[in-house]
PyMOL Python script that loads the backbone (N, CA, C, O; Angstrom):
from pymol import cmd

cmd.read_pdbstr("""\
ATOM      1  N   MET A   1      83.210  96.252 116.715  1.00  0.00           N
ATOM      2  CA  MET A   1      84.136  96.305 117.946  1.00  0.00           C
ATOM      3  C   MET A   1      85.460  95.554 117.388  1.00  0.00           C
ATOM      4  O   MET A   1      85.520  94.443 116.863  1.00  0.00           O
ATOM      5  N   TYR A   2      86.451  96.428 117.636  1.00  0.00           N
ATOM      6  CA  TYR A   2      87.750  95.551 116.698  1.00  0.00           C
ATOM      7  C   TYR A   2      88.368  94.483 117.741  1.00  0.00           C
ATOM      8  O   TYR A   2      88.159  94.371 118.949  1.00  0.00           O
ATOM      9  N   GLY A   3      89.302  93.643 116.769  1.00  0.00           N
ATOM     10  CA  GLY A   3      89.808  92.779 117.746  1.00  0.00           C
ATOM     11  C   GLY A   3      89.128  91.225 117.523  1.00  0.00           C
ATOM     12  O   GLY A   3      88.138  91.041 116.814  1.00  0.00           O
ATOM     13  N   GLY A   4      89.847  90.142 118.261  1.00  0.00           N
ATOM     14  CA  GLY A   4      89.118  89.426 118.563  1.00  0.00           C
ATOM     15  C   GLY A   4      89.491  88.338 117.246  1.00  0.00           C
ATOM     16  O   GLY A   4      90.572  88.452 116.669  1.00  0.00           O
ATOM     17  N   GLU A   5      88.388  87.175 116.798  1.00  0.00           N
ATOM     18  CA  GLU A   5      88.695  86.106 116.216  1.00  0.00           C
ATOM     19  C   GLU A   5      88.307  86.808 114.550  1.00  0.00           C
ATOM     20  O   GLU A   5      88.862  86.461 113.507  1.00  0.00           O
ATOM     21  N   ASN A   6      87.358  87.718 114.662  1.00  0.00           N
ATOM     22  CA  ASN A   6      86.692  87.904 113.341  1.00  0.00           C
ATOM     23  C   ASN A   6      87.193  89.140 112.608  1.00  0.00           C
ATOM     24  O   ASN A   6      86.338  89.822 112.042  1.00  0.00           O
ATOM     25  N   GLN A   7      88.436  89.508 112.546  1.00  0.00           N
ATOM     26  CA  GLN A   7      89.286  90.388 111.727  1.00  0.00           C
ATOM     27  C   GLN A   7      89.456  89.921 110.331  1.00  0.00           C
ATOM     28  O   GLN A   7      89.676  88.789 109.901  1.00  0.00           O
ATOM     29  N   ASP A   8      89.278  91.242 109.621  1.00  0.00           N
ATOM     30  CA  ASP A   8      89.330  90.979 108.269  1.00  0.00           C
ATOM     31  C   ASP A   8      90.996  91.095 107.951  1.00  0.00           C
ATOM     32  O   ASP A   8      91.795  91.771 108.599  1.00  0.00           O
ATOM     33  N   GLU A   9      91.231  90.418 107.011  1.00  0.00           N
ATOM     34  CA  GLU A   9      92.720  90.421 106.446  1.00  0.00           C
ATOM     35  C   GLU A   9      93.059  91.213 105.277  1.00  0.00           C
ATOM     36  O   GLU A   9      92.428  90.870 104.277  1.00  0.00           O
ATOM     37  N   ILE A  10      93.725  92.000 105.143  1.00  0.00           N
ATOM     38  CA  ILE A  10      94.004  92.779 103.718  1.00  0.00           C
ATOM     39  C   ILE A  10      94.926  92.137 102.884  1.00  0.00           C
ATOM     40  O   ILE A  10      96.042  92.170 103.403  1.00  0.00           O
ATOM     41  N   SER A  11      94.914  91.553 101.778  1.00  0.00           N
ATOM     42  CA  SER A  11      95.869  90.743 101.050  1.00  0.00           C
ATOM     43  C   SER A  11      95.622  91.818  99.526  1.00  0.00           C
ATOM     44  O   SER A  11      94.640  92.505  99.244  1.00  0.00           O
ATOM     45  N   ARG A  12      96.926  91.623  98.746  1.00  0.00           N
ATOM     46  CA  ARG A  12      97.072  92.073  97.602  1.00  0.00           C
ATOM     47  C   ARG A  12      96.904  91.111  96.541  1.00  0.00           C
ATOM     48  O   ARG A  12      97.547  90.063  96.471  1.00  0.00           O
ATOM     49  N   SER A  13      96.239  91.395  95.915  1.00  0.00           N
ATOM     50  CA  SER A  13      96.024  90.313  94.394  1.00  0.00           C
ATOM     51  C   SER A  13      96.305  91.421  93.124  1.00  0.00           C
ATOM     52  O   SER A  13      96.229  92.645  93.228  1.00  0.00           O
ATOM     53  N   LYS A  14      96.652  90.639  91.884  1.00  0.00           N
ATOM     54  CA  LYS A  14      97.235  90.993  90.785  1.00  0.00           C
ATOM     55  C   LYS A  14      96.360  90.457  89.453  1.00  0.00           C
ATOM     56  O   LYS A  14      96.413  89.256  89.190  1.00  0.00           O
ATOM     57  N   LEU A  15      95.690  91.205  88.755  1.00  0.00           N
ATOM     58  CA  LEU A  15      94.944  90.676  87.818  1.00  0.00           C
ATOM     59  C   LEU A  15      96.094  90.241  86.224  1.00  0.00           C
ATOM     60  O   LEU A  15      97.114  90.785  85.800  1.00  0.00           O
ATOM     61  N   GLU A  16      95.495  89.345  85.858  1.00  0.00           N
ATOM     62  CA  GLU A  16      96.370  88.798  84.714  1.00  0.00           C
ATOM     63  C   GLU A  16      96.209  90.190  83.639  1.00  0.00           C
ATOM     64  O   GLU A  16      95.428  91.117  83.855  1.00  0.00           O
ATOM     65  N   GLY A  17      97.169  90.089  82.405  1.00  0.00           N
ATOM     66  CA  GLY A  17      97.183  90.880  81.667  1.00  0.00           C
ATOM     67  C   GLY A  17      96.123  90.751  80.425  1.00  0.00           C
ATOM     68  O   GLY A  17      96.054  89.767  79.690  1.00  0.00           O
ATOM     69  N   PHE A  18      95.285  91.961  80.323  1.00  0.00           N
ATOM     70  CA  PHE A  18      94.128  91.869  79.295  1.00  0.00           C
ATOM     71  C   PHE A  18      94.373  92.815  78.340  1.00  0.00           C
ATOM     72  O   PHE A  18      95.314  93.576  78.563  1.00  0.00           O
ATOM     73  N   GLY A  19      93.688  92.964  77.224  1.00  0.00           N
ATOM     74  CA  GLY A  19      93.122  94.022  76.433  1.00  0.00           C
ATOM     75  C   GLY A  19      91.714  93.960  75.455  1.00  0.00           C
ATOM     76  O   GLY A  19      91.222  92.933  74.988  1.00  0.00           O
ATOM     77  N   TRP A  20      91.300  95.115  75.314  1.00  0.00           N
ATOM     78  CA  TRP A  20      90.235  95.086  74.565  1.00  0.00           C
ATOM     79  C   TRP A  20      90.220  95.631  73.343  1.00  0.00           C
ATOM     80  O   TRP A  20      90.341  96.845  73.176  1.00  0.00           O
ATOM     81  N   LEU A  21      90.086  94.872  72.481  1.00  0.00           N
ATOM     82  CA  LEU A  21      89.960  95.613  70.816  1.00  0.00           C
ATOM     83  C   LEU A  21      88.687  95.965  70.420  1.00  0.00           C
ATOM     84  O   LEU A  21      87.630  95.336  70.450  1.00  0.00           O
ATOM     85  N   ASN A  22      89.009  97.248  69.986  1.00  0.00           N
ATOM     86  CA  ASN A  22      87.843  98.352  69.750  1.00  0.00           C
ATOM     87  C   ASN A  22      88.244  98.842  67.928  1.00  0.00           C
ATOM     88  O   ASN A  22      89.224  99.470  67.526  1.00  0.00           O
ATOM     89  N   THR A  23      87.299  98.380  67.282  1.00  0.00           N
ATOM     90  CA  THR A  23      87.215  98.953  65.701  1.00  0.00           C
ATOM     91  C   THR A  23      86.230  99.698  65.344  1.00  0.00           C
ATOM     92  O   THR A  23      85.156  99.799  65.936  1.00  0.00           O
ATOM     93  N   SER A  24      86.610 100.330  64.215  1.00  0.00           N
ATOM     94  CA  SER A  24      85.495 101.165  63.475  1.00  0.00           C
ATOM     95  C   SER A  24      85.902 101.265  62.082  1.00  0.00           C
ATOM     96  O   SER A  24      87.049 101.232  61.636  1.00  0.00           O
ATOM     97  N   ILE A  25      84.892 101.381  61.509  1.00  0.00           N
ATOM     98  CA  ILE A  25      84.962 101.796  59.850  1.00  0.00           C
ATOM     99  C   ILE A  25      84.247 103.256  59.563  1.00  0.00           C
ATOM    100  O   ILE A  25      83.077 103.351  59.932  1.00  0.00           O
ATOM    101  N   ARG A  26      84.772 104.240  59.022  1.00  0.00           N
ATOM    102  CA  ARG A  26      83.881 105.337  58.490  1.00  0.00           C
ATOM    103  C   ARG A  26      84.028 105.682  57.107  1.00  0.00           C
ATOM    104  O   ARG A  26      85.061 105.586  56.445  1.00  0.00           O
ATOM    105  N   LYS A  27      82.752 106.146  56.675  1.00  0.00           N
ATOM    106  CA  LYS A  27      82.655 106.359  55.347  1.00  0.00           C
ATOM    107  C   LYS A  27      81.886 107.627  55.108  1.00  0.00           C
ATOM    108  O   LYS A  27      80.845 107.724  55.759  1.00  0.00           O
ATOM    109  N   THR A  28      82.177 108.565  54.346  1.00  0.00           N
ATOM    110  CA  THR A  28      81.553 109.868  53.995  1.00  0.00           C
ATOM    111  C   THR A  28      81.014 109.949  52.518  1.00  0.00           C
ATOM    112  O   THR A  28      81.753 109.732  51.557  1.00  0.00           O
ATOM    113  N   PHE A  29      79.726 110.262  52.398  1.00  0.00           N
ATOM    114  CA  PHE A  29      78.849 110.242  51.177  1.00  0.00           C
ATOM    115  C   PHE A  29      78.623 111.672  51.010  1.00  0.00           C
ATOM    116  O   PHE A  29      78.596 112.288  52.075  1.00  0.00           O
ATOM    117  N   PHE A  30      78.435 112.433  49.841  1.00  0.00           N
ATOM    118  CA  PHE A  30      78.093 113.468  49.398  1.00  0.00           C
ATOM    119  C   PHE A  30      78.794 114.990  50.149  1.00  0.00           C
ATOM    120  O   PHE A  30      78.356 116.126  49.969  1.00  0.00           O
ATOM    121  N   ASP A  31      79.864 114.641  50.924  1.00  0.00           N
ATOM    122  CA  ASP A  31      80.516 115.562  51.878  1.00  0.00           C
ATOM    123  C   ASP A  31      79.728 116.049  52.798  1.00  0.00           C
ATOM    124  O   ASP A  31      80.088 117.047  53.422  1.00  0.00           O
ATOM    125  N   ASP A  32      78.470 115.418  53.061  1.00  0.00           N
ATOM    126  CA  ASP A  32      77.758 115.868  53.976  1.00  0.00           C
ATOM    127  C   ASP A  32      77.128 114.895  55.181  1.00  0.00           C
ATOM    128  O   ASP A  32      76.775 115.169  56.328  1.00  0.00           O
ATOM    129  N   PHE A  33      77.138 113.589  54.400  1.00  0.00           N
ATOM    130  CA  PHE A  33      76.850 112.683  55.286  1.00  0.00           C
ATOM    131  C   PHE A  33      77.657 111.515  55.792  1.00  0.00           C
ATOM    132  O   PHE A  33      78.074 110.724  54.945  1.00  0.00           O
ATOM    133  N   GLU A  34      77.925 111.307  57.033  1.00  0.00           N
ATOM    134  CA  GLU A  34      78.781 110.540  57.396  1.00  0.00           C
ATOM    135  C   GLU A  34      78.495 108.982  58.133  1.00  0.00           C
ATOM    136  O   GLU A  34      77.670 109.044  59.044  1.00  0.00           O
ATOM    137  N   VAL A  35      78.962 107.846  57.912  1.00  0.00           N
ATOM    138  CA  VAL A  35      78.325 106.702  58.674  1.00  0.00           C
ATOM    139  C   VAL A  35      79.426 106.263  59.234  1.00  0.00           C
ATOM    140  O   VAL A  35      80.474 106.405  58.604  1.00  0.00           O
ATOM    141  N   THR A  36      79.446 105.636  60.529  1.00  0.00           N
ATOM    142  CA  THR A  36      80.580 104.985  60.981  1.00  0.00           C
ATOM    143  C   THR A  36      79.882 103.784  61.847  1.00  0.00           C
ATOM    144  O   THR A  36      78.922 103.970  62.594  1.00  0.00           O
ATOM    145  N   LEU A  37      80.430 102.696  61.657  1.00  0.00           N
ATOM    146  CA  LEU A  37      80.121 101.073  61.906  1.00  0.00           C
ATOM    147  C   LEU A  37      81.304 100.882  62.951  1.00  0.00           C
ATOM    148  O   LEU A  37      82.462 101.272  62.802  1.00  0.00           O
ATOM    149  N   GLY A  38      80.835 100.280  63.915  1.00  0.00           N
ATOM    150  CA  GLY A  38      82.078  99.515  64.738  1.00  0.00           C
ATOM    151  C   GLY A  38      81.734  98.594  65.735  1.00  0.00           C
ATOM    152  O   GLY A  38      80.561  98.246  65.865  1.00  0.00           O
ATOM    153  N   ALA A  39      82.726  98.112  66.534  1.00  0.00           N
ATOM    154  CA  ALA A  39      82.378  97.207  67.362  1.00  0.00           C
ATOM    155  C   ALA A  39      83.332  97.697  68.753  1.00  0.00           C
ATOM    156  O   ALA A  39      84.247  98.490  68.531  1.00  0.00           O
ATOM    157  N   ARG A  40      83.147  97.303  69.920  1.00  0.00           N
ATOM    158  CA  ARG A  40      83.840  97.365  70.941  1.00  0.00           C
ATOM    159  C   ARG A  40      83.983  96.016  71.765  1.00  0.00           C
ATOM    160  O   ARG A  40      83.140  95.119  71.785  1.00  0.00           O
ATOM    161  N   ASN A  41      85.100  96.025  72.387  1.00  0.00           N
ATOM    162  CA  ASN A  41      85.583  94.506  72.949  1.00  0.00           C
ATOM    163  C   ASN A  41      85.028  93.393  72.237  1.00  0.00           C
ATOM    164  O   ASN A  41      84.112  92.612  72.491  1.00  0.00           O
ATOM    165  N   VAL A  42      86.191  93.588  70.833  1.00  0.00           N
ATOM    166  CA  VAL A  42      86.057  92.641  69.754  1.00  0.00           C
ATOM    167  C   VAL A  42      86.298  91.354  70.382  1.00  0.00           C
ATOM    168  O   VAL A  42      85.509  90.487  70.008  1.00  0.00           O
ATOM    169  N   LEU A  43      87.123  91.004  71.191  1.00  0.00           N
ATOM    170  CA  LEU A  43      87.735  89.687  71.969  1.00  0.00           C
ATOM    171  C   LEU A  43      86.544  89.336  72.867  1.00  0.00           C
ATOM    172  O   LEU A  43      86.461  88.138  73.134  1.00  0.00           O
ATOM    173  N   ASP A  44      85.853  89.926  73.250  1.00  0.00           N
ATOM    174  CA  ASP A  44      84.869  89.499  74.303  1.00  0.00           C
ATOM    175  C   ASP A  44      85.312  88.891  75.648  1.00  0.00           C
ATOM    176  O   ASP A  44      85.193  87.769  76.141  1.00  0.00           O
ATOM    177  N   ILE A  45      86.026  90.377  76.174  1.00  0.00           N
ATOM    178  CA  ILE A  45      86.569  89.931  77.469  1.00  0.00           C
ATOM    179  C   ILE A  45      85.690  90.451  78.467  1.00  0.00           C
ATOM    180  O   ILE A  45      85.291  91.616  78.460  1.00  0.00           O
ATOM    181  N   THR A  46      85.290  89.332  79.590  1.00  0.00           N
ATOM    182  CA  THR A  46      84.155  89.860  80.626  1.00  0.00           C
ATOM    183  C   THR A  46      84.700  89.474  81.928  1.00  0.00           C
ATOM    184  O   THR A  46      84.235  90.062  82.904  1.00  0.00           O
ATOM    185  N   ARG A  47      85.640  88.552  82.122  1.00  0.00           N
ATOM    186  CA  ARG A  47      86.481  88.408  83.101  1.00  0.00           C
ATOM    187  C   ARG A  47      87.906  88.014  83.033  1.00  0.00           C
ATOM    188  O   ARG A  47      88.302  87.255  82.149  1.00  0.00           O
ATOM    189  N   VAL A  48      88.846  88.601  84.117  1.00  0.00           N
ATOM    190  CA  VAL A  48      90.490  88.084  83.854  1.00  0.00           C
ATOM    191  C   VAL A  48      90.385  87.597  85.239  1.00  0.00           C
ATOM    192  O   VAL A  48      89.622  87.996  86.119  1.00  0.00           O
ATOM    193  N   ASN A  49      91.440  86.498  85.296  1.00  0.00           N
ATOM    194  CA  ASN A  49      91.838  85.704  86.494  1.00  0.00           C
ATOM    195  C   ASN A  49      92.683  86.781  87.482  1.00  0.00           C
ATOM    196  O   ASN A  49      93.161  87.861  87.137  1.00  0.00           O
ATOM    197  N   LEU A  50      92.712  86.273  88.565  1.00  0.00           N
ATOM    198  CA  LEU A  50      93.250  86.969  89.704  1.00  0.00           C
ATOM    199  C   LEU A  50      94.634  86.057  89.680  1.00  0.00           C
ATOM    200  O   LEU A  50      94.527  84.874  89.357  1.00  0.00           O
ATOM    201  N   SER A  51      95.857  86.570  90.001  1.00  0.00           N
ATOM    202  CA  SER A  51      97.152  86.014  90.281  1.00  0.00           C
ATOM    203  C   SER A  51      97.420  85.056  91.321  1.00  0.00           C
ATOM    204  O   SER A  51      98.128  84.049  91.320  1.00  0.00           O
ATOM    205  N   ASN A  52      96.679  85.605  92.239  1.00  0.00           N
ATOM    206  CA  ASN A  52      96.950  84.658  93.520  1.00  0.00           C
ATOM    207  C   ASN A  52      95.807  83.862  94.266  1.00  0.00           C
ATOM    208  O   ASN A  52      95.825  83.327  95.375  1.00  0.00           O
ATOM    209  N   GLY A  53      94.744  83.953  93.256  1.00  0.00           N
ATOM    210  CA  GLY A  53      93.476  83.541  93.570  1.00  0.00           C
ATOM    211  C   GLY A  53      92.399  83.871  94.684  1.00  0.00           C
ATOM    212  O   GLY A  53      91.350  83.293  94.969  1.00  0.00           O
ATOM    213  N   GLN A  54      92.999  84.974  95.210  1.00  0.00           N
ATOM    214  CA  GLN A  54      91.990  85.689  96.049  1.00  0.00           C
ATOM    215  C   GLN A  54      91.259  86.694  95.600  1.00  0.00           C
ATOM    216  O   GLN A  54      91.622  87.391  94.653  1.00  0.00           O
ATOM    217  N   GLY A  55      90.140  86.865  96.250  1.00  0.00           N
ATOM    218  CA  GLY A  55      89.196  87.800  95.596  1.00  0.00           C
ATOM    219  C   GLY A  55      89.617  89.517  96.436  1.00  0.00           C
ATOM    220  O   GLY A  55      90.288  89.941  97.376  1.00  0.00           O
ATOM    221  N   GLY A  56      88.928  89.905  95.613  1.00  0.00           N
ATOM    222  CA  GLY A  56      88.821  91.612  95.993  1.00  0.00           C
ATOM    223  C   GLY A  56      88.025  91.903  97.214  1.00  0.00           C
ATOM    224  O   GLY A  56      87.494  91.020  97.888  1.00  0.00           O
ATOM    225  N   ALA A  57      87.938  93.648  97.571  1.00  0.00           N
ATOM    226  CA  ALA A  57      87.280  93.600  98.581  1.00  0.00           C
ATOM    227  C   ALA A  57      85.809  93.243  98.272  1.00  0.00           C
ATOM    228  O   ALA A  57      85.425  92.582  99.237  1.00  0.00           O
ATOM    229  N   HIS A  58      84.846  93.366  97.411  1.00  0.00           N
ATOM    230  CA  HIS A  58      83.664  93.272  97.152  1.00  0.00           C
ATOM    231  C   HIS A  58      83.554  91.368  96.362  1.00  0.00           C
ATOM    232  O   HIS A  58      82.518  90.899  95.892  1.00  0.00           O
ATOM    233  N   SER A  59      84.658  90.765  96.423  1.00  0.00           N
ATOM    234  CA  SER A  59      84.140  89.320  95.853  1.00  0.00           C
ATOM    235  C   SER A  59      84.221  88.352  96.535  1.00  0.00           C
ATOM    236  O   SER A  59      83.965  87.300  95.950  1.00  0.00           O
ATOM    237  N   ALA A  60      84.559  88.265  97.878  1.00  0.00           N
ATOM    238  CA  ALA A  60      84.548  87.352  98.757  1.00  0.00           C
ATOM    239  C   ALA A  60      85.050  85.946  98.111  1.00  0.00           C
ATOM    240  O   ALA A  60      84.297  84.981  97.975  1.00  0.00           O
ATOM    241  N   GLY A  61      86.573  85.957  97.688  1.00  0.00           N
ATOM    242  CA  GLY A  61      87.518  84.772  97.186  1.00  0.00           C
ATOM    243  C   GLY A  61      86.967  84.203  95.988  1.00  0.00           C
ATOM    244  O   GLY A  61      86.802  82.994  95.830  1.00  0.00           O
ATOM    245  N   ALA A  62      86.665  85.158  95.085  1.00  0.00           N
ATOM    246  CA  ALA A  62      86.576  84.864  93.820  1.00  0.00           C
ATOM    247  C   ALA A  62      87.971  84.554  93.093  1.00  0.00           C
ATOM    248  O   ALA A  62      89.077  84.825  93.561  1.00  0.00           O
ATOM    249  N   GLN A  63      87.737  83.991  91.973  1.00  0.00           N
ATOM    250  CA  GLN A  63      89.235  83.526  91.310  1.00  0.00           C
ATOM    251  C   GLN A  63      89.287  84.409  89.901  1.00  0.00           C
ATOM    252  O   GLN A  63      90.172  84.316  89.051  1.00  0.00           O
ATOM    253  N   SER A  64      88.226  85.213  89.858  1.00  0.00           N
ATOM    254  CA  SER A  64      88.555  85.989  88.748  1.00  0.00           C
ATOM    255  C   SER A  64      87.794  87.139  88.898  1.00  0.00           C
ATOM    256  O   SER A  64      86.842  86.970  89.659  1.00  0.00           O
ATOM    257  N   GLN A  65      87.920  88.526  88.313  1.00  0.00           N
ATOM    258  CA  GLN A  65      87.489  89.391  88.378  1.00  0.00           C
ATOM    259  C   GLN A  65      86.498  90.067  86.976  1.00  0.00           C
ATOM    260  O   GLN A  65      86.957  90.102  85.835  1.00  0.00           O
ATOM    261  N   LEU A  66      85.250  90.514  87.293  1.00  0.00           N
ATOM    262  CA  LEU A  66      84.587  90.866  86.428  1.00  0.00           C
ATOM    263  C   LEU A  66      84.997  92.413  85.821  1.00  0.00           C
ATOM    264  O   LEU A  66      85.285  93.362  86.552  1.00  0.00           O
ATOM    265  N   LEU A  67      84.962  92.462  84.342  1.00  0.00           N
ATOM    266  CA  LEU A  67      85.667  93.776  83.598  1.00  0.00           C
ATOM    267  C   LEU A  67      84.598  94.232  82.924  1.00  0.00           C
ATOM    268  O   LEU A  67      84.265  95.382  83.211  1.00  0.00           O
ATOM    269  N   GLY A  68      83.937  93.645  82.079  1.00  0.00           N
ATOM    270  CA  GLY A  68      83.097  94.357  80.992  1.00  0.00           C
ATOM    271  C   GLY A  68      81.773  93.178  81.012  1.00  0.00           C
ATOM    272  O   GLY A  68      81.627  92.340  81.902  1.00  0.00           O
ATOM    273  N   TYR A  69      80.995  93.323  79.974  1.00  0.00           N
ATOM    274  CA  TYR A  69      79.698  93.031  79.722  1.00  0.00           C
ATOM    275  C   TYR A  69      79.771  92.186  78.458  1.00  0.00           C
ATOM    276  O   TYR A  69      78.814  91.523  78.058  1.00  0.00           O
ATOM    277  N   GLY A  70      80.936  92.240  77.856  1.00  0.00           N
ATOM    278  CA  GLY A  70      81.018  91.436  76.424  1.00  0.00           C
ATOM    279  C   GLY A  70      81.108  92.437  75.428  1.00  0.00           C
ATOM    280  O   GLY A  70      81.467  93.587  75.679  1.00  0.00           O
ATOM    281  N   ARG A  71      80.705  91.918  74.002  1.00  0.00           N
ATOM    282  CA  ARG A  71      81.014  92.588  73.110  1.00  0.00           C
ATOM    283  C   ARG A  71      79.724  93.572  72.613  1.00  0.00           C
ATOM    284  O   ARG A  71      78.552  93.302  72.877  1.00  0.00           O
ATOM    285  N   SER A  72      80.070  94.519  72.002  1.00  0.00           N
ATOM    286  CA  SER A  72      78.823  95.645  71.640  1.00  0.00           C
ATOM    287  C   SER A  72      79.081  96.246  70.285  1.00  0.00           C
ATOM    288  O   SER A  72      80.288  96.258  70.044  1.00  0.00           O
ATOM    289  N   TYR A  73      78.427  96.690  69.437  1.00  0.00           N
ATOM    290  CA  TYR A  73      78.269  97.116  68.300  1.00  0.00           C
ATOM    291  C   TYR A  73      77.873  98.428  68.323  1.00  0.00           C
ATOM    292  O   TYR A  73      77.123  98.683  69.264  1.00  0.00           O
ATOM    293  N   PHE A  74      78.167  99.472  67.492  1.00  0.00           N
ATOM    294  CA  PHE A  74      77.627 100.806  67.257  1.00  0.00           C
ATOM    295  C   PHE A  74      77.316 101.021  65.826  1.00  0.00           C
ATOM    296  O   PHE A  74      77.865 100.387  64.925  1.00  0.00           O
ATOM    297  N   LEU A  75      76.469 101.883  65.655  1.00  0.00           N
ATOM    298  CA  LEU A  75      76.088 102.704  64.278  1.00  0.00           C
ATOM    299  C   LEU A  75      76.371 104.091  64.350  1.00  0.00           C
ATOM    300  O   LEU A  75      76.020 104.437  65.478  1.00  0.00           O
ATOM    301  N   LYS A  76      76.745 104.894  63.839  1.00  0.00           N
ATOM    302  CA  LYS A  76      76.704 106.369  63.828  1.00  0.00           C
ATOM    303  C   LYS A  76      76.580 106.961  62.774  1.00  0.00           C
ATOM    304  O   LYS A  76      77.437 106.933  61.891  1.00  0.00           O
ATOM    305  N   LEU A  77      75.211 107.754  62.681  1.00  0.00           N
ATOM    306  CA  LEU A  77      74.962 108.677  61.772  1.00  0.00           C
ATOM    307  C   LEU A  77      75.040 109.974  61.758  1.00  0.00           C
ATOM    308  O   LEU A  77      74.240 110.504  62.529  1.00  0.00           O
ATOM    309  N   LEU A  78      75.842 110.832  61.049  1.00  0.00           N
ATOM    310  CA  LEU A  78      76.198 112.262  61.126  1.00  0.00           C
ATOM    311  C   LEU A  78      75.740 112.748  59.834  1.00  0.00           C
ATOM    312  O   LEU A  78      75.990 112.129  58.800  1.00  0.00           O
ATOM    313  N   TYR A  79      74.904 114.120  59.862  1.00  0.00           N
ATOM    314  CA  TYR A  79      74.602 115.139  59.055  1.00  0.00           C
ATOM    315  C   TYR A  79      74.904 116.171  59.075  1.00  0.00           C
ATOM    316  O   TYR A  79      74.315 116.908  59.866  1.00  0.00           O
ATOM    317  N   ASN A  80      75.987 116.737  58.199  1.00  0.00           N
ATOM    318  CA  ASN A  80      76.334 118.103  58.226  1.00  0.00           C
ATOM    319  C   ASN A  80      75.589 119.137  57.837  1.00  0.00           C
ATOM    320  O   ASN A  80      75.400 119.340  56.637  1.00  0.00           O
ATOM    321  N   LEU A  81      75.010 120.013  58.897  1.00  0.00           N
ATOM    322  CA  LEU A  81      74.141 121.005  58.038  1.00  0.00           C
ATOM    323  C   LEU A  81      75.132 122.362  57.941  1.00  0.00           C
ATOM    324  O   LEU A  81      75.808 122.870  58.836  1.00  0.00           O
ATOM    325  N   ASN A  82      74.978 122.769  56.534  1.00  0.00           N
ATOM    326  CA  ASN A  82      75.583 123.758  55.965  1.00  0.00           C
ATOM    327  C   ASN A  82      74.667 125.106  55.567  1.00  0.00           C
ATOM    328  O   ASN A  82      74.112 125.289  54.484  1.00  0.00           O
ATOM    329  N   PHE A  83      74.655 126.037  56.776  1.00  0.00           N
ATOM    330  CA  PHE A  83      73.999 127.388  56.286  1.00  0.00           C
ATOM    331  C   PHE A  83      74.782 128.160  55.590  1.00  0.00           C
ATOM    332  O   PHE A  83      74.365 129.236  55.161  1.00  0.00           O
TER     333      PHE A  83
END
""", "prot")
cmd.dss("prot")
cmd.show_as("cartoon", "prot")
cmd.util.cbc("prot")
cmd.orient("prot")
């Protein structure tokens, strides 16, 4: 039922600035084999503060917002088949 004391309020929040740093290195061997080694989210950003300290729609008053699960690494191997 609408109205009464238990009405939800809508408020605007703003996230602080942030940036993820991704990096990779690629090396080619014998013109057919390529290796790429890299990392995503090198700065290990997982949470970012909210500017007014109020939570979003799903956070019930949280002071920060979850954005990622941390740093990850990858290795890519590519072989070019020439027929």
